[in-house]
MMTF fields as JSON, N, C-alpha, C and O atoms, coordinates in Angstrom:
{
  "mmtfVersion": "1.0.0",
  "mmtfProducer": "UNKNOWN",
  "numBonds": 419,
  "numAtoms": 420,
  "numGroups": 105,
  "numChains": 1,
  "numModels": 1,
  "chainsPerModel": [1],
  "groupsPerChain": [105],
  "chainIdList": ["A"],
  "bondAtomList": [4, 2, 8, 6, 12, 10, 16, 14, 20, 18, 24, 22, 28, 26, 32, 30, 36, 34, 40, 38, 44, 42, 48, 46, 52, 50, 56, 54, 60, 58, 64, 62, 68, 66, 72, 70, 76, 74, 80, 78, 84, 82, 88, 86, 92, 90, 96, 94, 100, 98, 104, 102, 108, 106, 112, 110, 116, 114, 120, 118, 124, 122, 128, 126, 132, 130, 136, 134, 140, 138, 144, 142, 148, 146, 152, 150, 156, 154, 160, 158, 164, 162, 168, 166, 172, 170, 176, 174, 180, 178, 184, 182, 188, 186, 192, 190, 196, 194, 200, 198, 204, 202, 208, 206, 212, 210, 216, 214, 220, 218, 224, 222, 228, 226, 232, 230, 236, 234, 240, 238, 244, 242, 248, 246, 252, 250, 256, 254, 260, 258, 264, 262, 268, 266, 272, 270, 276, 274, 280, 278, 284, 282, 288, 286, 292, 290, 296, 294, 300, 298, 304, 302, 308, 306, 312, 310, 316, 314, 320, 318, 324, 322, 328, 326, 332, 330, 336, 334, 340, 338, 344, 342, 348, 346, 352, 350, 356, 354, 360, 358, 364, 362, 368, 366, 372, 370, 376, 374, 380, 378, 384, 382, 388, 386, 392, 390, 396, 394, 400, 398, 404, 402, 408, 406, 412, 410, 416, 414],
  "bondOrderList": [1, 1, 1, 1, 1, 1, 1, 1, 1, 1, 1, 1, 1, 1, 1, 1, 1, 1, 1, 1, 1, 1, 1, 1, 1, 1, 1, 1, 1, 1, 1, 1, 1, 1, 1, 1, 1, 1, 1, 1, 1, 1, 1, 1, 1, 1, 1, 1, 1, 1, 1, 1, 1, 1, 1, 1, 1, 1, 1, 1, 1, 1, 1, 1, 1, 1, 1, 1, 1, 1, 1, 1, 1, 1, 1, 1, 1, 1, 1, 1, 1, 1, 1, 1, 1, 1, 1, 1, 1, 1, 1, 1, 1, 1, 1, 1, 1, 1, 1, 1, 1, 1, 1, 1],
  "groupList": [{"groupName": "MET", "atomNameList": ["N", "CA", "C", "O"], "elementList": ["N", "C", "C", "O"], "formalChargeList": [0, 0, 0, 0], "bondAtomList": [1, 0, 2, 1, 3, 2], "bondOrderList": [1, 1, 2], "singleLetterCode": "M", "chemCompType": "L-PEPTIDE LINKING"}, {"groupName": "ALA", "atomNameList": ["N", "CA", "C", "O"], "elementList": ["N", "C", "C", "O"], "formalChargeList": [0, 0, 0, 0], "bondAtomList": [1, 0, 2, 1, 3, 2], "bondOrderList": [1, 1, 2], "singleLetterCode": "A", "chemCompType": "L-PEPTIDE LINKING"}, {"groupName": "PRO", "atomNameList": ["N", "CA", "C", "O"], "elementList": ["N", "C", "C", "O"], "formalChargeList": [0, 0, 0, 0], "bondAtomList": [1, 0, 2, 1, 3, 2], "bondOrderList": [1, 1, 2], "singleLetterCode": "P", "chemCompType": "L-PEPTIDE LINKING"}, {"groupName": "ARG", "atomNameList": ["N", "CA", "C", "O"], "elementList": ["N", "C", "C", "O"], "formalChargeList": [0, 0, 0, 0], "bondAtomList": [1, 0, 2, 1, 3, 2], "bondOrderList": [1, 1, 2], "singleLetterCode": "R", "chemCompType": "L-PEPTIDE LINKING"}, {"groupName": "LYS", "atomNameList": ["N", "CA", "C", "O"], "elementList": ["N", "C", "C", "O"], "formalChargeList": [0, 0, 0, 0], "bondAtomList": [1, 0, 2, 1, 3, 2], "bondOrderList": [1, 1, 2], "singleLetterCode": "K", "chemCompType": "L-PEPTIDE LINKING"}, {"groupName": "THR", "atomNameList": ["N", "CA", "C", "O"], "elementList": ["N", "C", "C", "O"], "formalChargeList": [0, 0, 0, 0], "bondAtomList": [1, 0, 2, 1, 3, 2], "bondOrderList": [1, 1, 2], "singleLetterCode": "T", "chemCompType": "L-PEPTIDE LINKING"}, {"groupName": "VAL", "atomNameList": ["N", "CA", "C", "O"], "elementList": ["N", "C", "C", "O"], "formalChargeList": [0, 0, 0, 0], "bondAtomList": [1, 0, 2, 1, 3, 2], "bondOrderList": [1, 1, 2], "singleLetterCode": "V", "chemCompType": "L-PEPTIDE LINKING"}, {"groupName": "ASP", "atomNameList": ["N", "CA", "C", "O"], "elementList": ["N", "C", "C", "O"], "formalChargeList": [0, 0, 0, 0], "bondAtomList": [1, 0, 2, 1, 3, 2], "bondOrderList": [1, 1, 2], "singleLetterCode": "D", "chemCompType": "L-PEPTIDE LINKING"}, {"groupName": "GLU", "atomNameList": ["N", "CA", "C", "O"], "elementList": ["N", "C", "C", "O"], "formalChargeList": [0, 0, 0, 0], "bondAtomList": [1, 0, 2, 1, 3, 2], "bondOrderList": [1, 1, 2], "singleLetterCode": "E", "chemCompType": "L-PEPTIDE LINKING"}, {"groupName": "ILE", "atomNameList": ["N", "CA", "C", "O"], "elementList": ["N", "C", "C", "O"], "formalChargeList": [0, 0, 0, 0], "bondAtomList": [1, 0, 2, 1, 3, 2], "bondOrderList": [1, 1, 2], "singleLetterCode": "I", "chemCompType": "L-PEPTIDE LINKING"}, {"groupName": "LEU", "atomNameList": ["N", "CA", "C", "O"], "elementList": ["N", "C", "C", "O"], "formalChargeList": [0, 0, 0, 0], "bondAtomList": [1, 0, 2, 1, 3, 2], "bondOrderList": [1, 1, 2], "singleLetterCode": "L", "chemCompType": "L-PEPTIDE LINKING"}, {"groupName": "SER", "atomNameList": ["N", "CA", "C", "O"], "elementList": ["N", "C", "C", "O"], "formalChargeList": [0, 0, 0, 0], "bondAtomList": [1, 0, 2, 1, 3, 2], "bondOrderList": [1, 1, 2], "singleLetterCode": "S", "chemCompType": "L-PEPTIDE LINKING"}, {"groupName": "GLY", "atomNameList": ["N", "CA", "C", "O"], "elementList": ["N", "C", "C", "O"], "formalChargeList": [0, 0, 0, 0], "bondAtomList": [1, 0, 2, 1, 3, 2], "bondOrderList": [1, 1, 2], "singleLetterCode": "G", "chemCompType": "PEPTIDE LINKING"}, {"groupName": "TRP", "atomNameList": ["N", "CA", "C", "O"], "elementList": ["N", "C", "C", "O"], "formalChargeList": [0, 0, 0, 0], "bondAtomList": [1, 0, 2, 1, 3, 2], "bondOrderList": [1, 1, 2], "singleLetterCode": "W", "chemCompType": "L-PEPTIDE LINKING"}, {"groupName": "GLN", "atomNameList": ["N", "CA", "C", "O"], "elementList": ["N", "C", "C", "O"], "formalChargeList": [0, 0, 0, 0], "bondAtomList": [1, 0, 2, 1, 3, 2], "bondOrderList": [1, 1, 2], "singleLetterCode": "Q", "chemCompType": "L-PEPTIDE LINKING"}, {"groupName": "TYR", "atomNameList": ["N", "CA", "C", "O"], "elementList": ["N", "C", "C", "O"], "formalChargeList": [0, 0, 0, 0], "bondAtomList": [1, 0, 2, 1, 3, 2], "bondOrderList": [1, 1, 2], "singleLetterCode": "Y", "chemCompType": "L-PEPTIDE LINKING"}, {"groupName": "PHE", "atomNameList": ["N", "CA", "C", "O"], "elementList": ["N", "C", "C", "O"], "formalChargeList": [0, 0, 0, 0], "bondAtomList": [1, 0, 2, 1, 3, 2], "bondOrderList": [1, 1, 2], "singleLetterCode": "F", "chemCompType": "L-PEPTIDE LINKING"}, {"groupName": "HIS", "atomNameList": ["N", "CA", "C", "O"], "elementList": ["N", "C", "C", "O"], "formalChargeList": [0, 0, 0, 0], "bondAtomList": [1, 0, 2, 1, 3, 2], "bondOrderList": [1, 1, 2], "singleLetterCode": "H", "chemCompType": "L-PEPTIDE LINKING"}, {"groupName": "ASN", "atomNameList": ["N", "CA", "C", "O"], "elementList": ["N", "C", "C", "O"], "formalChargeList": [0, 0, 0, 0], "bondAtomList": [1, 0, 2, 1, 3, 2], "bondOrderList": [1, 1, 2], "singleLetterCode": "N", "chemCompType": "L-PEPTIDE LINKING"}],
  "groupTypeList": [0, 1, 1, 2, 3, 4, 2, 3, 5, 0, 4, 6, 6, 7, 8, 3, 9, 8, 8, 7, 10, 8, 6, 11, 7, 10, 6, 11, 3, 10, 8, 1, 8, 1, 7, 7, 8, 6, 1, 5, 12, 11, 9, 5, 10, 3, 13, 12, 3, 12, 14, 9, 1, 6, 6, 4, 3, 1, 1, 1, 9, 10, 12, 6, 2, 15, 14, 5, 15, 10, 4, 14, 6, 6, 16, 3, 14, 1, 9, 7, 7, 9, 8, 17, 1, 8, 1, 6, 10, 1, 2, 8, 3, 14, 11, 3, 12, 11, 3, 3, 3, 11, 12, 11, 18],
  "groupIdList": [1, 2, 3, 4, 5, 6, 7, 8, 9, 10, 11, 12, 13, 14, 15, 16, 17, 18, 19, 20, 21, 22, 23, 24, 25, 26, 27, 28, 29, 30, 31, 32, 33, 34, 35, 36, 37, 38, 39, 40, 41, 42, 43, 44, 45, 46, 47, 48, 49, 50, 51, 52, 53, 54, 55, 56, 57, 58, 59, 60, 61, 62, 63, 64, 65, 66, 67, 68, 69, 70, 71, 72, 73, 74, 75, 76, 77, 78, 79, 80, 81, 82, 83, 84, 85, 86, 87, 88, 89, 90, 91, 92, 93, 94, 95, 96, 97, 98, 99, 100, 101, 102, 103, 104, 105],
  "secStructList": [7, 7, 7, 7, 7, 7, 7, 7, 7, 7, 7, 7, 7, 7, 1, 7, 7, 7, 7, 7, 2, 2, 2, 2, 2, 2, 2, 2, 2, 2, 2, 2, 2, 2, 2, 2, 2, 2, 2, 1, 7, 7, 7, 7, 7, 7, 7, 7, 2, 2, 2, 2, 2, 2, 2, 2, 2, 2, 2, 2, 2, 2, 6, 1, 7, 2, 2, 2, 2, 2, 2, 2, 2, 2, 2, 2, 2, 2, 2, 2, 2, 2, 2, 2, 2, 2, 2, 2, 2, 2, 2, 2, 2, 2, 2, 2, 2, 2, 2, 2, 2, 2, 2, 6, 7],
  "xCoordList": [0.844, 0.0, 0.889, 1.844, 0.556, 1.365, 1.09, -0.024, 2.143, 2.002, 1.201, 1.374, 0.322, -0.46, 0.453, 1.471, 0.057, 0.847, 0.657, -0.415, 1.736, 1.661, 1.03, 1.325, 0.17, -0.4, 0.692, 1.597, 0.588, 1.563, 1.138, -0.044, 2.1, 1.792, 1.975, 2.971, 1.007, 1.06, 1.322, 0.845, 2.083, 2.442, 1.828, 1.985, 1.139, 0.553, 1.66, 2.301, 1.873, 2.932, 2.391, 3.103, 1.151, 0.559, -0.948, -1.523, -1.567, -3.019, -3.735, -4.831, -3.127, -3.737, -3.005, -1.777, -3.769, -3.167, -3.523, -4.692, -2.515, -2.791, -3.246, -2.685, -4.27, -4.869, -4.276, -4.146, -3.922, -3.453, -4.684, -5.634, -4.675, -5.844, -6.204, -7.383, -5.191, -5.468, -6.19, -7.171, -5.695, -6.316, -7.724, -8.651, -7.882, -9.194, -10.185, -11.325, -9.749, -10.613, -10.972, -12.118, -9.981, -10.22, -11.242, -12.174, -11.07, -11.998, -13.401, -14.38, -13.502, -14.814, -15.476, -16.674, -14.685, -15.233, -15.693, -16.772, -14.877, -15.243, -16.484, -17.322, -16.596, -17.793, -19.034, -20.089, -18.903, -20.036, -20.441, -21.63, -19.45, -19.744, -20.438, -21.393, -19.965, -20.585, -22.024, -22.909, -22.262, -23.625, -24.519, -25.67, -23.987, -24.758, -25.085, -26.199, -24.108, -24.335, -25.404, -26.226, -25.395, -26.404, -27.78, -28.768, -27.846, -29.116, -29.615, -30.805, -28.73, -29.09, -29.838, -29.405, -30.95, -31.702, -31.083, -30.316, -31.412, -30.914, -32.047, -32.978, -31.946, -32.929, -32.205, -31.023, -32.919, -32.379, -33.271, -34.493, -32.665, -33.402, -33.017, -31.836, -33.993, -33.717, -33.982, -35.129, -32.913, -33.001, -32.305, -31.475, -32.671, -31.996, -30.611, -30.324, -29.769, -28.394, -28.365, -27.539, -29.269, -29.324, -29.671, -29.089, -30.62, -31.001, -29.837, -29.578, -29.151, -28.0, -26.905, -26.259, -26.705, -25.678, -25.994, -25.096, -27.271, -27.669, -27.383, -26.848, -27.741, -27.52, -26.026, -25.598, -25.239, -23.788, -23.181, -22.257, -23.701, -23.183, -23.487, -22.62, -24.712, -25.086, -24.237, -23.787, -24.022, -23.204, -21.771, -21.157, -21.248, -19.874, -19.737, -18.734, -20.747, -20.716, -20.636, -19.943, -21.36, -21.35, -20.184, -19.944, -19.455, -18.278, -18.585, -17.833, -19.702, -20.053, -20.263, -20.59, -20.084, -20.383, -21.863, -22.709, -22.169, -23.545, -24.533, -25.69, -24.103, -25.027, -25.352, -26.488, -24.355, -24.584, -25.531, -26.454, -25.29, -26.156, -27.601, -28.53, -27.779, -29.128, -29.817, -30.974, -29.102, -29.693, -30.111, -31.199, -29.238, -29.537, -30.747, -31.645, -30.761, -31.842, -33.174, -34.187, -33.174, -34.416, -34.93, -36.129, -34.045, -34.463, -35.049, -36.11, -34.346, -34.85, -36.218, -37.121, -36.362, -37.634, -38.746, -39.874, -38.437, -39.442, -39.913, -41.11, -38.982, -39.344, -40.234, -41.251, -39.852, -40.664, -42.065, -43.051, -42.158, -43.461, -44.336, -45.532, -43.734, -44.485, -44.987, -46.15, -44.103, -44.502, -45.615, -46.564, -45.509, -46.535, -47.864, -48.912, -47.817, -49.04, -49.686, -50.907, -48.887, -49.436, -50.06, -51.087, -49.443, -49.992, -51.329, -52.247, -51.445, -52.689, -53.755, -54.919, -53.365, -54.335, -54.738, -55.828, -53.908, -54.204, -55.508, -56.331, -55.744, -57.021, -58.224, -59.274, -58.055, -59.141, -59.459, -60.626, -58.437, -58.637, -59.286, -60.156, -58.85, -59.424, -60.899, -61.715, -61.241, -62.643, -63.503, -64.647, -62.982, -63.729, -63.936, -65.009, -62.909, -63.011, -64.029, -64.771, -64.084, -65.043, -66.459, -67.401, -66.639, -67.967, -68.47, -69.651, -67.582, -67.978, -68.41, -69.414, -67.627, -67.953, -69.282, -70.095, -69.513, -70.756, -71.952, -73.057, -71.762, -72.848, -73.212, -74.312, -72.334, -72.597, -73.351, -73.779, -73.531, -74.239, -75.714, -76.458],
  "yCoordList": [-1.175, 0.0, 1.238, 1.338, 2.174, 3.387, 4.321, 4.409, 5.008, 5.964, 7.164, 7.6, 7.71, 8.877, 10.066, 10.256, 10.856, 12.038, 13.119, 13.288, 13.837, 14.976, 16.14, 16.347, 16.9, 18.064, 19.074, 19.312, 19.652, 20.664, 22.012, 22.356, 22.736, 24.095, 25.017, 24.949, 25.868, 26.802, 28.189, 28.575, 28.911, 30.251, 31.238, 31.082, 32.238, 33.269, 34.235, 34.842, 34.364, 35.261, 36.615, 37.617, 36.646, 37.917, 37.79, 36.755, 38.814, 38.811, 38.906, 38.368, 39.582, 39.791, 39.002, 38.911, 38.439, 37.734, 38.512, 38.801, 38.847, 39.549, 38.541, 37.453, 38.925, 38.038, 38.305, 39.455, 37.246, 37.359, 37.631, 36.849, 38.727, 39.102, 38.06, 37.804, 37.456, 36.422, 35.245, 34.739, 34.813, 33.682, 34.06, 33.259, 35.264, 35.734, 35.747, 35.306, 36.252, 36.274, 34.866, 34.592, 33.97, 32.586, 31.938, 31.28, 32.122, 31.542, 32.105, 31.36, 33.408, 34.032, 33.469, 33.187, 33.306, 32.765, 31.329, 30.958, 30.514, 29.116, 28.992, 28.117, 29.867, 29.856, 30.216, 29.603, 31.205, 31.614, 30.487, 30.23, 29.81, 28.686, 27.569, 26.974, 27.282, 26.236, 26.609, 25.755, 27.881, 28.337, 28.158, 27.739, 28.479, 28.314, 26.851, 26.517, 25.973, 24.549, 24.012, 23.186, 24.474, 24.029, 24.508, 23.789, 25.723, 26.285, 25.628, 25.702, 24.992, 24.361, 23.071, 22.255, 22.882, 21.639, 20.559, 20.85, 19.344, 18.255, 17.271, 17.147, 16.579, 15.567, 14.307, 14.338, 13.217, 11.951, 11.465, 11.413, 11.112, 10.569, 9.107, 8.762, 8.272, 6.852, 6.582, 6.552, 6.39, 6.159, 4.858, 4.345, 4.343, 3.16, 3.523, 4.682, 2.514, 2.768, 3.333, 4.188, 2.853, 3.359, 4.835, 5.591, 5.242, 6.652, 7.517, 8.589, 7.044, 7.788, 7.887, 8.925, 6.805, 6.807, 7.85, 8.538, 7.966, 8.963, 10.372, 11.205, 10.631, 11.957, 12.259, 13.365, 11.281, 11.489, 11.737, 12.538, 11.048, 11.24, 12.656, 13.324, 13.104, 14.462, 15.498, 16.474, 15.284, 16.214, 16.241, 17.303, 15.069, 14.99, 15.722, 16.39, 15.591, 16.283, 17.793, 18.496, 18.284, 19.725, 20.142, 21.332, 19.152, 19.46, 19.954, 20.751, 19.481, 19.862, 18.602, 17.55, 18.691, 17.545, 17.174, 18.046, 15.89, 15.464, 16.036, 16.276, 16.26, 16.84, 18.293, 18.74, 19.014, 20.385, 20.371, 21.181, 19.442, 19.301, 19.036, 19.667, 18.11, 17.791, 19.02, 19.298, 19.752, 20.943, 21.952, 22.524, 22.166, 23.143, 22.719, 23.52, 21.463, 20.971, 20.978, 21.422, 20.495, 20.457, 21.868, 22.12, 22.784, 24.162, 24.804, 25.427, 24.647, 25.213, 24.637, 25.368, 23.326, 22.686, 23.162, 23.377, 23.326, 23.808, 25.21, 25.496, 26.082, 27.441, 27.383, 28.074, 26.557, 26.414, 25.903, 26.41, 24.911, 24.352, 25.396, 25.493, 26.171, 27.22, 28.266, 28.665, 28.71, 29.713, 29.185, 29.909, 27.933, 27.329, 27.236, 27.59, 26.764, 26.633, 27.994, 28.122, 29.0, 30.342, 30.897, 31.573, 30.615, 31.09, 30.415, 31.055, 29.145, 28.409, 28.832, 29.002, 28.998, 29.294, 30.762, 31.069, 31.665, 33.1, 33.472, 34.153, 33.06, 33.421, 32.828, 33.461, 31.615, 30.971, 31.757, 31.966, 32.183, 32.963, 34.305, 34.777, 34.915, 36.21, 36.067, 36.907, 34.999, 34.825, 34.519, 34.969, 33.766, 33.508, 34.798, 35.035, 35.629, 36.908, 37.826, 38.509, 37.861, 38.742, 38.206, 38.995, 36.883, 36.308, 36.658, 36.955, 36.623, 36.967, 38.427, 38.763, 39.285, 40.716, 40.991, 41.766, 40.357, 40.615, 39.982, 40.52, 38.874, 38.208, 38.893, 38.688, 39.692, 40.332, 41.637, 42.21, 42.138, 43.41, 43.235, 44.203],
  "zCoordList": [0.0, 0.0, 0.0, 0.771, -0.88, -0.997, 0.173, 0.689, 0.564, 1.668, 1.187, 0.049, 2.036, 1.618, 1.359, 2.026, 0.374, 0.023, 1.071, 1.652, 1.284, 2.195, 1.446, 0.269, 2.106, 1.422, 1.103, 1.903, -0.062, -0.469, 0.083, 0.109, 0.508, 0.945, -0.242, -0.962, -0.423, -1.539, -0.999, 0.069, -1.761, -1.35, -2.342, -3.553, -1.839, -2.691, -3.065, -2.207, -4.379, -4.83, -5.249, -5.196, -5.66, -6.061, -5.93, -6.266, -5.455, -5.281, -6.628, -6.785, -7.593, -8.894, -9.961, -9.956, -10.865, -11.995, -13.249, -13.502, -14.024, -15.269, -16.301, -16.43, -17.026, -18.001, -19.377, -19.795, -20.069, -21.444, -22.312, -22.295, -23.067, -23.864, -24.913, -25.157, -25.534, -26.535, -25.906, -26.451, -24.752, -24.057, -23.618, -23.735, -23.119, -22.682, -23.847, -23.7, -25.003, -26.185, -26.633, -26.989, -26.612, -26.998, -26.067, -26.528, -24.78, -23.807, -24.014, -23.979, -24.228, -24.462, -25.71, -25.713, -26.778, -28.028, -27.845, -28.307, -27.168, -26.948, -26.064, -26.283, -25.072, -24.224, -25.039, -24.876, -25.91, -26.748, -27.692, -27.882, -28.286, -29.175, -28.412, -28.911, -27.21, -26.391, -26.058, -26.089, -25.739, -25.456, -26.677, -26.553, -27.865, -29.1, -29.347, -29.751, -29.104, -29.317, -28.381, -28.779, -27.149, -26.193, -26.639, -26.492, -27.184, -27.625, -28.907, -29.214, -29.653, -30.903, -30.637, -29.824, -31.311, -31.185, -32.054, -32.973, -31.766, -32.6, -32.852, -32.056, -33.974, -34.322, -34.758, -35.099, -34.744, -35.219, -36.351, -36.209, -37.46, -38.597, -38.771, -38.741, -38.949, -39.196, -40.678, -41.125, -41.413, -42.842, -43.188, -42.437, -44.352, -44.857, -45.38, -45.68, -45.479, -45.953, -47.364, -47.684, -48.202, -49.573, -49.628, -50.406, -48.8, -48.752, -48.271, -48.818, -47.257, -46.727, -47.785, -47.925, -48.522, -49.567, -50.638, -51.125, -51.003, -52.004, -51.496, -52.227, -50.246, -49.659, -49.589, -49.917, -49.164, -49.07, -50.446, -50.586, -51.461, -52.813, -53.303, -53.867, -53.084, -53.498, -52.766, -53.365, -51.475, -50.687, -51.208, -51.308, -51.536, -52.04, -53.375, -53.623, -54.228, -55.522, -55.317, -56.052, -54.299, -54.013, -53.133, -52.928, -52.611, -51.797, -50.402, -49.842, -49.828, -48.456, -47.621, -48.17, -46.316, -45.457, -45.587, -45.787, -45.475, -45.719, -44.708, -45.053, -43.472, -42.491, -42.846, -42.686, -43.322, -43.782, -44.975, -45.061, -45.889, -47.063, -46.641, -47.146, -45.722, -45.24, -44.658, -44.973, -43.81, -43.198, -44.264, -44.194, -45.252, -46.295, -47.124, -47.384, -47.531, -48.386, -47.643, -48.183, -46.427, -45.652, -45.403, -45.525, -45.058, -44.79, -46.046, -45.994, -47.185, -48.447, -48.801, -49.207, -48.645, -48.976, -48.053, -48.498, -46.779, -45.825, -46.208, -46.163, -46.583, -47.008, -48.245, -48.313, -49.227, -50.444, -50.111, -50.645, -49.239, -48.866, -48.178, -48.452, -47.291, -46.586, -47.581, -47.534, -48.485, -49.474, -50.369, -50.669, -50.796, -51.65, -50.9, -51.44, -49.667, -48.869, -48.646, -48.734, -48.361, -48.141, -49.42, -49.368, -50.567, -51.84, -52.132, -52.645, -51.815, -52.043, -51.042, -51.405, -49.8, -48.745, -48.679, -48.195, -49.142, -49.036, -49.736, -49.124, -50.995, -51.637, -50.893, -50.786, -50.386, -49.642, -48.371, -48.04, -47.678, -46.456, -46.775, -46.042, -47.882, -48.264, -48.613, -48.236, -49.335, -49.718, -48.497, -48.429, -47.532, -46.298, -45.529, -44.975, -45.498, -44.791, -45.435, -44.73, -46.774, -47.447, -47.292, -47.223, -47.235, -47.005, -45.616, -45.435, -44.642, -43.275, -43.194, -42.565, -43.845, -43.8, -44.498, -43.995, -45.661, -46.391, -45.686, -45.759, -45.017, -44.303, -43.012, -42.498, -42.479, -41.193, -41.341, -40.339, -42.593, -42.806, -42.738, -42.896]
}
């Protein structure tokens, strides 16, 4: 059995420690990045190997990581779907609104 270590005595050499600005900036940046990562949501997709291979191939052709490719494609498609739905639904909503106004007189 090893002998227990003796506690080391520490001597205070200076009450103030000067901070290296580069290190301080680096730490601040890393903390901000960590905060952003925590705030970022994540999802899990269960796909077949063939589907993943297709996505990876498309990403490779464009020269981007496949996860970046997925995020870009899904986001673009979601925007397109929303715009399309709003274009289809807007006239319907307007006609319902005008019927309500004319029926209430």
